[in-house]
TORDO-371082 format. One line per 2 residues: number of its first residue (from 1); for each residue x, y, z of C-alpha. Coordinates in nm, 2 decimals, always signed. Layout:
% TORDO-371082
NUM = X,Y,Z; ...;
END
This chain:
% TORDO-371082
1 = +1.64,-1.81,+0.44; +1.31,-1.66,+0.53;
3 = +1.25,-1.45,+0.84; +0.91,-1.31,+0.77;
5 = +0.65,-1.52,+0.94; +0.76,-1.85,+1.08;
7 = +1.14,-1.87,+1.01; +1.24,-2.14,+0.77;
9 = +1.51,-2.23,+0.52; +1.50,-2.37,+0.17;
11 = +1.73,-2.44,-0.12; +1.71,-2.29,-0.47;
13 = +1.42,-2.51,-0.57; +1.22,-2.42,-0.26;
15 = +1.27,-2.75,-0.08; +1.32,-2.72,+0.30;
17 = +1.67,-2.74,+0.43; +1.83,-2.79,+0.77;
19 = +1.73,-2.51,+1.00; +1.92,-2.35,+1.29;
21 = +1.88,-2.55,+1.61; +1.79,-2.27,+1.85;
23 = +1.56,-1.98,+1.84; +1.85,-1.75,+1.94;
25 = +2.03,-1.85,+1.62; +1.73,-1.71,+1.42;
27 = +1.72,-1.40,+1.64; +2.09,-1.35,+1.58;
29 = +2.04,-1.37,+1.21; +1.76,-1.13,+1.21;
31 = +1.95,-0.88,+1.43; +2.25,-0.88,+1.19;
33 = +2.05,-0.88,+0.87; +1.84,-0.58,+0.97;
35 = +2.13,-0.38,+1.12; +2.24,-0.06,+0.95;
37 = +2.60,-0.12,+1.06; +2.83,-0.40,+1.16;
39 = +2.76,-0.51,+1.51; +3.04,-0.58,+1.77;
41 = +3.03,-0.92,+1.92; +3.01,-0.78,+2.27;
43 = +2.69,-0.59,+2.18; +2.53,-0.90,+2.03;
45 = +2.63,-1.11,+2.33; +2.48,-0.86,+2.57;
47 = +2.15,-0.84,+2.38; +2.09,-1.21,+2.33;
49 = +2.30,-1.40,+2.58; +2.32,-1.18,+2.88;
51 = +2.19,-1.45,+3.12; +2.45,-1.71,+3.00;
53 = +2.75,-1.80,+3.20; +2.97,-1.73,+2.90;
55 = +2.78,-1.48,+2.67; +3.06,-1.47,+2.41;
57 = +3.08,-1.85,+2.40; +2.71,-1.88,+2.35;
59 = +2.73,-1.62,+2.07; +3.01,-1.82,+1.90;
61 = +2.80,-2.14,+1.91; +2.50,-1.97,+1.74;
63 = +2.73,-1.81,+1.47; +2.87,-2.16,+1.40;
65 = +2.51,-2.29,+1.39; +2.42,-2.04,+1.12;
67 = +2.73,-2.11,+0.92; +2.65,-2.48,+0.93;
69 = +2.29,-2.42,+0.80; +2.40,-2.19,+0.53;
71 = +2.69,-2.42,+0.42; +2.93,-2.12,+0.41;
73 = +3.23,-2.13,+0.66; +3.32,-1.77,+0.57;
75 = +2.99,-1.63,+0.69; +2.95,-1.41,+1.00;
77 = +3.32,-1.39,+1.08; +3.52,-1.11,+1.25;
79 = +3.48,-0.90,+1.56; +3.23,-0.68,+1.37;
81 = +2.95,-0.91,+1.26; +2.77,-0.83,+0.93;
83 = +2.62,-0.98,+0.62; +2.71,-0.85,+0.27;
85 = +2.42,-0.82,+0.03; +2.54,-1.11,-0.19;
87 = +2.64,-1.35,+0.10; +2.29,-1.48,+0.17;
89 = +1.94,-1.43,+0.03; +1.69,-1.32,+0.30;
91 = +1.33,-1.23,+0.23; +1.34,-0.95,+0.48;
93 = +1.62,-0.78,+0.28; +1.43,-0.84,-0.04;
95 = +1.13,-0.66,+0.11; +1.34,-0.35,+0.18;
97 = +1.50,-0.34,-0.16; +1.17,-0.39,-0.34;
99 = +1.24,-0.72,-0.50; +1.01,-0.94,-0.29;
101 = +0.71,-1.06,-0.49; +0.37,-0.94,-0.35;
103 = +0.26,-1.30,-0.29; +0.54,-1.34,-0.04;
105 = +0.49,-1.02,+0.15; +0.33,-1.04,+0.49;
107 = +0.40,-1.17,+0.83; +0.61,-1.03,+1.10;
109 = +0.98,-1.11,+1.15; +1.04,-1.42,+1.37;
111 = +0.68,-1.50,+1.42; +0.66,-1.78,+1.68;
113 = +1.04,-1.78,+1.73; +1.09,-1.51,+1.98;
115 = +1.38,-1.58,+2.22; +1.31,-1.56,+2.60;
117 = +1.49,-1.35,+2.86; +1.62,-1.09,+2.61;
119 = +1.47,-0.75,+2.71; +1.70,-0.55,+2.49;
121 = +1.64,-0.77,+2.19; +1.27,-0.77,+2.26;
123 = +1.26,-0.39,+2.23; +1.46,-0.40,+1.91;
125 = +1.23,-0.67,+1.77; +0.92,-0.46,+1.85;
127 = +1.06,-0.17,+1.65; +1.18,-0.38,+1.37;
129 = +0.84,-0.54,+1.33; +0.68,-0.20,+1.31;
131 = +0.92,-0.09,+1.04; +0.86,-0.41,+0.84;
133 = +0.48,-0.38,+0.87; +0.49,-0.03,+0.73;
135 = +0.72,-0.13,+0.45; +0.50,-0.44,+0.37;
137 = +0.19,-0.22,+0.36; +0.35,+0.03,+0.12;
139 = +0.48,-0.24,-0.11; +0.15,-0.42,-0.12;
141 = -0.05,-0.10,-0.19; +0.19,-0.01,-0.47;
143 = +0.16,-0.36,-0.62; -0.22,-0.35,-0.60;
145 = -0.24,-0.01,-0.78; +0.01,-0.12,-1.04;
147 = -0.18,-0.44,-1.11; -0.51,-0.25,-1.12;
149 = -0.37,-0.01,-1.37; -0.26,-0.30,-1.59;
151 = -0.61,-0.45,-1.58; -0.51,-0.75,-1.37;
153 = -0.79,-0.70,-1.12; -0.77,-1.05,-0.96;
155 = -0.40,-1.01,-0.88; -0.47,-0.66,-0.75;
157 = -0.74,-0.79,-0.52; -0.50,-1.05,-0.38;
159 = -0.23,-0.79,-0.31; -0.48,-0.55,-0.16;
161 = -0.62,-0.83,+0.05; -0.28,-0.90,+0.20;
163 = -0.24,-0.53,+0.28; -0.58,-0.52,+0.44;
165 = -0.49,-0.82,+0.65; -0.18,-0.65,+0.79;
167 = -0.39,-0.39,+0.97; -0.77,-0.45,+0.99;
169 = -0.82,-0.10,+1.13; -0.64,+0.08,+0.84;
171 = -0.93,+0.24,+0.65; -0.72,+0.32,+0.35;
173 = -0.61,-0.04,+0.31; -0.97,-0.17,+0.36;
175 = -1.10,+0.08,+0.10; -0.84,-0.02,-0.16;
177 = -0.93,-0.39,-0.10; -1.30,-0.32,-0.15;
179 = -1.23,-0.13,-0.47; -1.02,-0.41,-0.61;
181 = -1.29,-0.67,-0.52; -1.55,-0.46,-0.71;
183 = -1.31,-0.42,-1.01; -1.25,-0.79,-1.01;
185 = -1.62,-0.86,-1.04; -1.68,-0.97,-0.68;
187 = -1.94,-0.71,-0.54; -2.09,-0.97,-0.30;
189 = -1.75,-1.04,-0.14; -1.70,-0.66,-0.12;
191 = -2.03,-0.63,+0.07; -1.94,-0.90,+0.31;
193 = -1.60,-0.75,+0.38; -1.75,-0.40,+0.43;
195 = -1.98,-0.54,+0.70; -1.68,-0.70,+0.87;
197 = -1.49,-0.37,+0.85; -1.78,-0.17,+1.00;
199 = -1.82,-0.42,+1.28; -1.44,-0.41,+1.36;
201 = -1.44,-0.03,+1.35; -1.75,-0.01,+1.57;
203 = -1.58,-0.23,+1.84; -1.29,+0.02,+1.85;
205 = -1.52,+0.32,+1.85; -1.40,+0.43,+1.50;
207 = -1.64,+0.60,+1.26; -1.56,+0.51,+0.90;
209 = -1.57,+0.77,+0.63; -1.84,+0.76,+0.36;
211 = -1.56,+0.66,+0.11; -1.54,+0.32,+0.27;
213 = -1.90,+0.24,+0.20; -1.88,+0.40,-0.15;
215 = -1.58,+0.17,-0.23; -1.80,-0.14,-0.20;
217 = -2.06,-0.01,-0.44; -2.05,-0.14,-0.80;
219 = -1.99,+0.14,-1.05; -2.27,+0.29,-1.25;
221 = -2.37,+0.09,-1.57; -2.25,+0.37,-1.79;
223 = -1.99,+0.15,-1.95; -2.21,-0.16,-2.01;
225 = -2.17,-0.12,-2.38; -1.83,-0.29,-2.36;
227 = -1.62,+0.02,-2.41; -1.34,+0.07,-2.18;
229 = -1.41,+0.33,-1.91; -1.10,+0.53,-2.00;
231 = -1.23,+0.56,-2.36; -1.57,+0.67,-2.24;
233 = -1.43,+0.92,-1.99; -1.19,+1.06,-2.25;
235 = -1.47,+1.11,-2.50; -1.68,+1.29,-2.24;
237 = -1.39,+1.51,-2.14; -1.32,+1.61,-2.50;
239 = -1.69,+1.69,-2.55; -1.69,+1.90,-2.23;
241 = -1.37,+2.09,-2.34; -1.53,+2.17,-2.68;
243 = -1.84,+2.30,-2.51; -1.62,+2.52,-2.28;
245 = -1.42,+2.65,-2.58; -1.75,+2.74,-2.74;
247 = -1.84,+2.95,-2.44; -2.11,+2.72,-2.29;
249 = -2.02,+2.66,-1.92; -2.34,+2.47,-1.85;
251 = -2.29,+2.23,-2.14; -1.92,+2.18,-2.05;
253 = -2.00,+2.09,-1.70; -2.28,+1.86,-1.80;
255 = -2.06,+1.67,-2.05; -1.76,+1.65,-1.82;
257 = -1.91,+1.55,-1.49; -2.01,+1.19,-1.61;
259 = -1.65,+1.13,-1.71; -1.55,+1.18,-1.35;
261 = -1.81,+0.94,-1.21; -1.79,+0.67,-1.48;
263 = -1.42,+0.61,-1.48; -1.37,+0.27,-1.33;
265 = -1.02,+0.31,-1.20; -0.85,+0.43,-0.88;
267 = -0.78,+0.77,-1.04; -1.15,+0.86,-1.08;
269 = -1.14,+1.08,-0.77; -0.83,+1.26,-0.90;
271 = -1.00,+1.30,-1.24; -1.30,+1.47,-1.08;
273 = -1.08,+1.70,-0.87; -0.88,+1.79,-1.18;
275 = -1.18,+1.86,-1.39; -1.33,+2.09,-1.13;
277 = -1.00,+2.28,-1.12; -1.00,+2.29,-1.50;
279 = -1.35,+2.44,-1.50; -1.25,+2.70,-1.25;
281 = -0.92,+2.79,-1.42; -1.05,+2.78,-1.77;
283 = -1.33,+3.04,-1.72; -1.22,+3.40,-1.71;
285 = -1.23,+3.56,-1.38; -1.54,+3.78,-1.32;
287 = -1.44,+4.15,-1.27; -1.58,+4.33,-0.97;
289 = -1.73,+4.59,-1.20; -1.81,+4.52,-1.56;
291 = -1.85,+4.78,-1.83; -2.21,+4.84,-1.93;
293 = -2.20,+4.60,-2.22; -2.57,+4.55,-2.25;
295 = -2.86,+4.80,-2.24; -3.04,+4.83,-1.91;
297 = -3.30,+4.55,-1.87; -3.13,+4.33,-2.13;
299 = -3.19,+3.96,-2.03; -2.84,+3.86,-2.13;
301 = -2.67,+4.03,-1.84; -2.83,+3.84,-1.55;
303 = -2.80,+3.52,-1.76; -2.42,+3.57,-1.77;
305 = -2.40,+3.60,-1.39; -2.61,+3.28,-1.34;
307 = -2.39,+3.08,-1.58; -2.08,+3.19,-1.41;
309 = -2.22,+3.10,-1.07; -2.33,+2.76,-1.17;
311 = -2.00,+2.67,-1.34; -1.82,+2.72,-1.01;
END
């Protein structure tokens, strides 16, 4: 049974099955499925059927409705109502345990099936939707980054697009979507989406960071030879390390900096930060007062200071 988006039921082959007859049956299922503890019948009756002449009788009817749809007469029995993990497959539970495929993530619980005249349940549903949205965003972002690292750019763009659709004002999600579009070879689509993002941000008075616009730009043509960006970056880093080992800070910086900018992957920014830290840590600290190693007026002494300053 699926609770994310429009509630629906299906069999093992994906064909639709008989659904519960009332919206409150769906609401009852969602309330029990997402509860962290078994729920007393009195509590459920008060939340969902407080306006009924017989709240407990209305609760019993909805529980029987769910058992009929699931084809399991043992389901949802007892004074403390709960669902064991193996009693019924629910997409909302698969979302929380990390087994729901990225293509099925999205949508808020009970979309279009909210019961009426249930203020306590409405408050619970609002909070549950917020938690599910945050979980969905996290799962989709992880899926997009994993697919991008595996070289599956189209699938990564699809997952990142679903994440971007969950919150159009989340700059991080929009930036990831733009980067995956560019990686998948769709710079024109990235440009169009960037314009849409900037318009949405402007309507809300939000000033996007420069990183959002940078994410829509195609990478430099440094890897047009057909070599993988990681190979090129690794070669440049090794060359820069060798130059540093040889004592040339300028050459080491010149060789290593392109590796940071040419790496066509989400870790390029981390690579640049790490390289800068490496350059700072690798060079010996400059003492406040140096011994007089060179004769007065020797051109090498000011050159040493300039190299040191430029390397930092």
